[in-house]
N, C-alpha and C positions, 0 to 999 in steps of 0.2 A: 321774326316776320309777326304782325301783331292774332290774340289771338277773334277769328272768324265776329265774339261779340263787341270785340275792341272795334270794329272795324268802320269806318264812318261810311253812310252814301258817296262824299267825293271819292274814296280809298276805292271803293268798289265798282266807278264810274272810269278813276282816269287812273286806277293804278288795281286790277285785279291781282289778287295772292297768283292764281294760277301760268297768268304772263307775266310774273315775278320771279322769276324763279332762277338763277347765279346768280352774275355779277352784270350783265345787262338785263335789260326788259327787253319781251321782244317788236315792241315797236321803235327798239334803236337799233336790233336787227333788223328788223324791215328793210326799215330807214334805209339802212344800206345795202342793200342789198340789191336792192328796186332802183339805187341809186344809174342814169342811163339807159333804162328800161324805155318802152313805147308803156303808155295807160294798159293796154290788154295785159298784156305777157306781166309789169309791177304788178297788176291786181290777182294773178295767177298764184305769181309768186309771195307773194304777201301775201297769198290761204293760203299757201302747202306751210312756211312755215306757221302761224299761226294755229292752225290744226297740230302741227307735229308736234311743235312748241307744245300748248299746252297737251297737250290728252293721255299723260298719263296724271296730272292734278284737273281736271273734269270729267269732259267726256266718256274715257277710255278706244276702247276700236270705234265705236263713231266718225273720233274727232280725225284717227287714223283710216278710216277708207272716205272722207272728204280729204287731210290732206292728198292724195291719191288719187282723188278721182279731178281734186287741179295739178297736180302732175300732166298725167293724164292731156287733161283738155290742151294745155299747154302743148305738148309735146303732133295733137292733132291739129291747135293750130301752123306751126311752127314747119311742119308734113305740108303743109297746106300751102302755105307760103312760094 
């Protein structure tokens, strides 16, 4: 991983370090996890994954609360169907 001062503007937009932990990028995991879901379900799961993925490297507990919020919205949506 590049040091912060070496990261270009493009890297910060297309490959931010808080989404590049492990062997795959967060966006690749979201793409796989949301395949076959409807738009709203995919949106909610995608955001859940995004916030859970980056919590340790970006906003800590706030990101975990955001992930939970999106799970709660999905559960509400599924129970209304």
